N, C-alpha and C positions, 0 to 999 in steps of 0.2 A: 307133387302136391301130397302124395300117399305119406311121403316122409314127415311132412308138417303135421298132418292128421295125427300121426301116431307120436310123435313127439312134441305135441302141442304145448304142454305144461313146462317141458324142459326149455324149448324155445322162449317162451315168456320169460322165464328166468334168466336166460341168456341175453335176450333183448333188453331186459332191466338191467343187468350188471353192465353191459355195454352204456347204455343210455346215461345211467347215474355216473358212470366211469368217466364219460366225455364231459358231463357237468363238473366232475372233480377237477378234472385237467383244466376246463376252462376257469374254475372258481380259483384254483392254484396260480396259474399263469397270468391270469388278469386280476390278480388281487388289488392293485392299484385302484384300478377302474372300479372294483367292487366296494372297496373299503375307504379309499381316500377321496371320496366324494359325497357330498349332501349330507343327509342325517347320519348315515354309518359312519362317517368320519367324526361326528360331533359325539355319539355314542362311544366309539372307540376311544376318542380323547378322554371322556369321563371315567370309563373302565380303568384307564391308566391312572388317571387322576385320583381316583377314589379307591382302586385297588377292590373293586366290588361290582356286583351287577348294575347296570344302568338302566333302570326301568322308567320309561316315560308314559304319560297319560294313563297310569294305572295297568298298563298291558303285561302284567308280569308273566304272561306266557312267552315273552322274548327270551326268558332266560334260558330256555332249550337252545337257543343259538350261541349263548355266551359262556355255558358250562365249560366248554372245553378249552377256548382262549384264555378264560378268566383263571382256570387251572394251571395251565401253563404260565400265565403272568406271575401268578403267587409263587411258582416254582423258579422263577428267575430268568424266563426266556428273553432271548433279544426282540428286538421291536419287529424284525423281519419275520420271525416265528408267529409272534403273535397276531400281525395282521394276516398272514397267511391262514392261520387256523380260523380267524373270525370269518374270513372269506368261504371257507369251505364247511364251516359247522352246519349252516342251513341245508346244505346237499346231503350230509350225513344224515340229518333228520329225516330227509325224503326217503333216502336209502332204507332206513330203519322201517318207515312206514311202508314202504313196497314189500319189505322181507316178511313183514306182520302178515300183508294180504297174502303172501304165498302160504305162510303158515296156516292161514284161515282158509286156504285153498279157494280163496275167490279169485280165479286168474284174471277173469273179466274186469273187476276192478282194479287189479294190478296194472292192466293196460289201460284204463281211463287215468289212472295216477299220472302215467308217462304222457299222456295225451294231454291232461289238464295243467301240466307243468312246463308245455312247450308251444301249445297252439296259439296264445295270445301273449306270449313272452317274447319281447324283442329287447329293448333297451332295459325293460324291467328286471330282467336277468342280473342286471348289473347293480342291482339297489338291494343290497344284503340285508337291512334290517327291516323290510315290511312283514310286519306280523301277518298280514292277510293272506299272503303265500303259504305259511304254515298252516293258517287256517283251511285253506283250498285243499291242501294234501290231507287233512285231518277229516275233513268233511267226506273223502273218498274212504276213508277208513270207517267213518260213521255208517256210509252206505253200505259197506260190508258186513258190519255189526248187525244192522236192522233189516238186511237182505230176507227175503222170505225162507223161513226154516224148511230144512229138508224134513220129509216124511218121518223119518226116523228120529227126528230131533226131539229131545227129552224137554219137559216143562223147566227141570232146573236148569237146562242149557239156555232156553230161551230167558228164563229170569236172570241169568248171569250176562248175558248179550244186554238185555235190557238196563241193568246196572251199569255195565261198562260205558253203554251209549250215552246215559245220562251224566257219568263222570266226564266222559268226552266233552260233551256238549257244555258242560260247566267250564271246563279247561279253555275250550275256544272261545267262550264269552269273555276271556281275559286276553285276546289276541287283538282283534279288530271289531269294530261295529258291524262292519259288512259281511262278515262271517254267519250273521243272521239268515242272509240271503243264500249262502251256499248250504246251509244246513237245511233251510227251509225247501231248496230245490231237490235234496236227495230224499226228504221225507216226503214231498209231493210226489216224486218218480215211484216211491213204493206205494203211497196210498192211492193215487190216481192213475199211475202207470200201470200197477200191477192189480189194481182195483181191490186193494186190501181194506175195504171199508169196514169190515166187520173185525179188524185186528185192534183189540182194546190196547194192546202194547204201544202200537203206532200212535192211537190218538192220545195217549197219556203222555208219551214222550213230545207230541206235537204241542201239546198244551202247556206243558212244564217250559218248553223251549220259548214260546213265544210270550208267556208271563214273566220268564226270568229276564229274558232279554229287553223287555219294556222296562223292567225295574232297572237294569244295569244302565240303560241308555237315558231313562227320563229321570229317574230318581238318584241312583248311584253316582253318575256321571257329574262331575263338579269341576271339570276342567273347562275353562273359556275356548280354548281351541277346538274341542270336540263340539262342544255347544254350538260354536259358529259354523262349524260344518255342516249341521241339519239345517236344511232349508225350511222356513215357516210355510205353512199351506197359503199364506197370501203370496209369498214370493214365488213358489211354485206355480199358482194360477196366473201370477202376472208375468212369469218368463215363458210359460208354455206356448203362447201365440208366437213367441219370436225364436221359437228352438231352432229353426233351420238357420239363423244368422249368428248365433251364439259363437263365441270365439272357440268354446269347447266343442261345438258341433262341427264347426270347419275343420279345426284339427283332426276331429276323429274321421272325417269324410277323407281327408288326405292322406292319414297314416293307415286307414283300413285299406285303401285301395291298393296300397304298396305292398302291405305286410299281412292281412288278413284273408287272402283268397282261399288258402287252405281251411281256415276255420269256417268260413262262410260255406265252403263245400261240405265239410263235415255237419254243420247245420241242417243243409239242404237233404242231405242222405239221411238223417235221422228223421226228417220230417217225412221223407219219402216213404221210409220203412213204417213209420207210425200210420200213414195212410194205407198203405198195403195191409197192414195188420187190423186196420178199422177201429184203432184205439182213439176214438175221437176226442177223449176228453184230454188225453195228453197231447194230442194233435195240436188242439186249441190252446193248452197250458204252456207248451213250449215257446211260441213266439211271444205270446202275450207277457209271460215272465221275463223273457230275456230283453225284449223291447222297453219293458216298464223299469227295469233295472237300468238299461242305457239311459233312458230319459231322466231318470233320477240323478245319475252321474253328471249328464250334461248340464241340467239345472243346477245342481249343487255348485258348480264351477262356472257360473253363467258369466261372471266377470273376468275369466281367463285364468290361467295357472301355467306353471311350467310344464313343459312335454312330459317330464317323469311322472309327475302326479296324475296326469291324466291316465298315462299307460299303466300306473300303478293299479287303476280300477278297471282296465280293460280286460286284465287276466281272469277276471270273473266270468267273463263271456266265454271265454277258451275253457273254463270249468263246464259250464252249463252244455256247450257243445260237445265234450269229451263223455260226460255222463249219459247225454240223451243218445249219442251215437252208439255207444257200447250197450245200451239198454235196448235201443230199438232194433238195431241190426241181428239181435240173438233170435236164431231159429231161421233166418233168412240167407246168411251168407255162410257157406262151409268155413270151417276152421282156418283152413288154409289159406282162403281168399281174404278172409278177415284179417288174419294176422300179416299177408303180405301187404293188404293196405294200410296197416296200422305202421308197419317198418317203413314204408314210403313216406307216410305223413311225418313219422319222427325224423326221418333224413333231412326232408325239406325243410322243417322246423328247427332243427339243430344247426343248420347251415345258416338260416336267418338269425339265429341267436347268436351266432359265432360273428356273423357279419356286423352285427348292432355295436360291436364293441369298437368300430371305427370313431364314432363321434365322441365316445367316452375316452378313447385313447388320445383323442385331439385334445380334449380337456385336460388331461393328465400331463401331456406335453407342454400345455401353456403353463401349468404349475412349475413345471421342471425347469422352464426358462426363466420364470420369476425367480425360483430359488438359485439358479446357477448365477443370475445376476446378483441377487441380494448377497451371496457369500463373498463376493469380490468388493462390496462395499463396506466401510467402516461400521454402520450400523446393521443390525440384523432384524430390525423391526421396520416394516414399511406400510405406507398407505397407497391405495390405488384407486382411481376415480372409476365408477362406474361407466362414465363415457368412454373409457378404454379397455374396458372389461369385454372380452369376446363372447357376447351373448349367443351366437349362433352354435356355439360349441359347448358353452359352460351353463347356461340355463339359470343357475342358482347361484348368487354370490354371498350370501350370510355365512356359509361354512368355510369359507376360504382360509379364515385363520386357523382353524383346526387341520385343514387338509394341508396346507402349506408346512405346519409344525410336524405333522406325522411324516409327510413325505420326506422333507429335509433331515428329519431323526433317523432316517434309514441309514445314513451315512454315518451316524454316531451322534451322541449328545451335544458335542461342540460343533457341529454342522447345522445346527437348527436355525431356521429362518422363519418368521412369519409375516404374513401379509394380510390388512384388513381393507376390504373393498367399501368405499363410502361413495354415497351421492354427492358429496360436496367436499371437496379436498381440503377445505379451510374449515370444516365444520367441528373437528375435534381438536382445534388447537388449544382449547383449555386443558385438554386431558394428555396429550401425546408425549409432553416433556416432564411430566411425572414419574417419579422414580418407581422402577418395578412394574410398569403400566403393562399390561397385556390386555388389547382389546378383543372382545370375544364376541358372543352373540349379540345381535343388534338390539335385542329385547332385555338383555342384561349385559351391557358392554364391559363394565367394570368387575364381571363375575370372579374372574381369575387375576392373579398377579403374577409376574414371572418368576418370582423369588420362591413360589408356593408350588410350582410344577414339579412334577416326579423326576428328580434330577438323575435317576438311573437312566432316562431316556431324553430329557429336555434340559439344555443348558442355555438360557437366553440372557443377555446382559441387562443390567439395572436401567440402562440409559433408555430414553425415549424413541419415537418413531420418525422415520425418513420419508418425507414425500417423494414419491417416484414419479408424479405428473404435476405439471403447472400449465396454466392458460397461455394459449398462443397470443390471446389479446392483451396480454401483460405489456405494459410498455418496454420491458426490457428484452423482449424478443422482436427480431427484426428479420422476417421472412426472405427479404430480398438478398441477404449475405449469403445464402445457402445456394448451391447449385451443383451442377455436374462436377465442378472442379474441386470441390471439397466435400462432397457426400458421395459414398460408394454404397452400392447394393449388388450383394452377391449370394445366390443360391447355394446351399450347401451340397447340393448334387447338380448334375447337368441334366438329369432326367427324373421325371416324377411320375407315378401311376396312378390312376384313380382308383376309389374303392366303392364300398356300398353306398356312400352319400352322394349328394348331388353338387358336392364342393370338394376341394381338398385344402389343405393348410400347410402352405409351404414355407418351411425355416428359411430364413433370408437374414444373412448378416448385414448389418448397417453399421457404417464406420463412418464418422464424423470427425473430418480434419480440420474444420474451420476454427477450433478453438473456443466456440461458443456454443451454448447449450440449444438443442434442437427440442423446444417445447412440444408436449404432445397431446394436450386436450384441444381438441379443434373448437375454436372461438374466433371472434372476429368477423371481418368482411370477408377474409379468404383463407378459410381453414386448411390446414396442411394435412393431407392423407396419403396414403399408400394407394396406388393403382395399378393398372396395366393393360396391354392392348394384346389382342391373340391374333395370330397368324395361322393359315392352313399351311399344308406342306408345299404348297405352290407360291407362297409368299405373299397371299392376298390377305389384307387385314379383314378379319371377321368381326372382332369386337374393338371398337375404337375406344371406348369408355368403360372399363371394367369396374366392378364393385369397389367401393372404398373401404379401406381397413384403417382404423386409427393407430397411431403407435401406441404401443403396450406401455412403454416407460418413455421419459425424456431421454434423448440420446446425447450424452455427454462425449463419450468417445466411441464405444461400440456396444452393440447389442443384438442377441439373435432374437429376430422377430418372427411372428407368425403372420404370412400374407394370405387372405381367403381368395381363392380362385375359383368362380363357378364353372362348372364342366360344360363345355359346348354339347350340344345334344347328339351330335353324331360321333361314332367312334372314329378313332384314327389318331395320328400324332401331330400334335400342334406345337408352335412356338410361342411361349409367353414373354412378352417385353415388359419388364417391370420398371415403374417410375413412380416419383412422388409428384403430386399435383397440388397446387395452391389453387383450391376451388375458385372457378370464375374469373381466374387471372393467367395462369401458366402451367405448363408441364416443365419440369426441372430438365429433362433431355438426358436423364442419367441411362435409362433404356438398358438394363442389365437383362440377359435372357436365359431361359432354360426350356427344356422340352417337356410336354406334357403329353402323357400317352391315356387316351381315354379308352377304357375296355369295355 
C-alpha cells in the first residue's frame, strides 16, 4: 500500500495506458463488429464513396474520428486498413484526452475518464460512430478545466481555462444533443458539490451553455430525425404513468440486472460518501438528476427501439456514476485503496465489454454466411426477407446493403456481394431488374447506382437482384416431398461451447438432395422451420420442442445455416438433436446430433 501511495501518479498513467491499450486491441481485433454494422457501416460506405468526411445531422464533431481513416483512404490504403483505422480512431481520441488530463495534473479526472468509458459500456463499445461517447470523454476534460483553482492560480490562468472551457462546450454542442446533460452534470458537480456559488466564471459558463444549447436544439436543429427524437410535453405526461410497462423500461430492467451491478455499486458508494460528508445538496442532486435522465430516455423511446439504441444512452449513466464517485470519495479513501478499487472496477467492466462481442460476432457470422453463399451464385445482388432475418442477433436490418458490400469487399473488389433486406420479398419487383441498380437505405433506396461506386474497392455487375427467399405457401412448394432420405443436416463441429449470451448460434450444413427447392419463408398451414431436442448426459430428453429458426435462404443444393439454440439453465454437457419440423404436422426425423457444453 505504501508503494501505491508513493507512486500514485505513475500508477494512474500506467493504468490508463493499459486500459486504452486493451481498448485499442479490441478495436483492432473486432473491427468487423465495430465497423461493419449499423450506422458505422453506412458512414464508412459514404466516406469511401465520397472520399470525404461523412457528417450526419450537423454533428461535425464526428470528424475527429474520421481524420485518420480518411487520410489513409486518400493515400490509397486498402479496404482492410481503412476499416481497422476507422475502428480504432475513436479510442485514439480517448487516449489523447486521457494524456491531456495527465498534463493538466488532474489525476482524479483521468480515473473518472476510464470509469466513464466502461461502467455502462457493453455492446455500445462496438458502436463506433456514436458522437455521444466522445462527448462523455470531453465532458471529463471540461471538468478538469473548470475544477476549483489552486491557491496559487493566477487570474490569467483562470481566464485561459474559462476561454478553453467555452470553446470545448461549443465543440461538444456539435456532437450530440445529450451532451447537454454531461456538461450540466460536471457544472453542477462544481457549483453544488463544491459549493462554488460565488464563482462568477462558473455561472457565466453555465448560462452560456444553457442558452447556446437551447438555440442549437430548438432553433438551429432543422432535421426531422432529431426533432422527432425530442418528446413533447404532452407525450411525456401521457407516458409517465405507464413508465413501468414501456418496452424501453422492460429492456432496461433486464439489461441492468445482468450488466450494471458494478455501476450501481459505484452510485451507492458515491451516495454513501456524500452522506458522510454531509454534502446534502449534491446528495439529493445525484439521484434526482440521474433518475430524471433515465426517465427521459425511457419515455423518448416508449414505442420501442433496437437494443443498441437503448444501450447507446445508458452510457451517460456510467458517466454520472464515475464523476460522482471520484468527486465524493476524495478525502475518505486512502489513495492506495481508491486505486485498488478502481483497478478492480476497470478489470470487471473490461471483461464485460470483451464478452459483449459475442452477439456482434454472431451477427458478423450471419453476414459472412450470406456473402459466402452469394459468391457462388450467378448474381451478386440479393434480396432477403425480414421473416428470415435473424433479429435475435442482428437487431437492425436497414444497413445490411452496406455491411455486406464492405464485408465482401475485404477479399477484393471483384468479390463484392450486396444484400438488401425487405419486409416483402416481392415489394421491389419494379426496381430489381433495372440496370446498375443498387438498393441502399430504405429512406432513399435508389440513392446509389452500382456503376458509380468507388471502383478501387467495389465491383458489382450491372444486372439486377436475385431473391434468396420464397414463400412456402407457393403452389410450387410441396413440403411432403422432403424428409430424412433427401435432406441432410450436419453441424460443422461435433462440440460447441456456450458464451456470454443466453443462446448459441450453431453453424449447420444443410444439403438438399431432392432436386427441388426447399422454400424458406414460413407460410401456409404447416410452415417449415429448423428446431431441436436436448438430452442430458443420461440420455433423458430435457427439451422436446426447441425454439424455431427460419431458414436463412431457399435451399437449392446446400447452405451453411445458423441454428439458434437456447442454453439449458444448468451447467454441463448436453446432446442436441437437430431436425426440421412442419409445424403442427410432423418432424422430419433427420435427427443430426452434436454436443453442447454449457459453462
